[in-house]
N, C-alpha and C positions, 0 to 999 in steps of 0.2 A: 797548684801554688802553693808552696813550702808555708809552714807555718810563721817563719821569719818574714818572708814576704808579704803575708796578709796582713802582720801585724804593721809593717812598715807602711803598707797602702792605707789601713784603717789610719794611721797616725797623722799621714801625709792630708787624707780627707777631712779629717778634724781639723787640722790648723787653716787649711785653706778656705775651709767654710766659716769660722770662726767658733765652731761648736766647742772646741778644747777650751777657749777662753770661758767660754757660756758654763762649762761643766766645771772648770775651776772656781768659779763664782759660786756657782751651786754648792759646790763642795766646801768653801769658806763659810757659807750663810748657815749651812747645815750643822757644820763643826761649831762655829759658835754657838747655834741654838741649842746644842747637845750640853754644852760645857766643856768641851774637849780642850778648846783653847786656853780655859781657865786651868784645866789638870795640866797640861804642857805648861804652862807658865810658873804652875806651883813646883813641877817638877825641876824644871830649871833654876828656880830659887834655891830648891834645896840642895840641888847640885853644887852650886856655887858657895852656898852657906856651911856644907861640908867640907869645901876646900879652903875655907880661909885662911888658913896656914900658909898656903900654896898657890901660885899662880893658877888661873883657870884659862884654859884654850879653849878656844871655839871648837877646834877639831876632837877633842875630848869630849865637851857637851854634846857634840852632834852624834858621837859613836854611842854615848849612853843613851839619849833622848830620842834616836829614831826607831830604835827596834820597838821600845815602849810604846812610843806615839803610833805607830803602825799597827800594833796589835790593840792598841784601846779604841781605833775608830770604830764608831757604833755598827753593829751589823746592820741596822735600816739604813745607816748613809751608805754603806758597801752597797746593798741592795738597790736604792735607789738609782746611785749611778751607775751601776751595772744595767741597770733596765735600760737610763738613759742612753747608755751605748749601743745596747741592745737594738733599740728603736732607732737610733742614727743608722746603724748598719744597714738593717733592713729596708729602711726609706730611702738610702743612697746606693744600693744593689752593690755593697761590697763584695 
């Protein structure tokens, strides 16, 4: 099975089992606990404040914040989610 097919199979099984939603909720909890949400909120406010003389478009905000948000997810949160996904794959014989 090529990597693309494997990824699609895993994604489908995560959705059908409800595990994807559970993982999303776990991610939300861990990000809130780490202060990541507050950090992103502050970045958004600063971006809007800096653009006070011009209109702020959501697309522009997303382009600026998304890369910084991805980079700033704590390593322990990434590791925990990766371990959860690996456990799911192992227990579901993907």
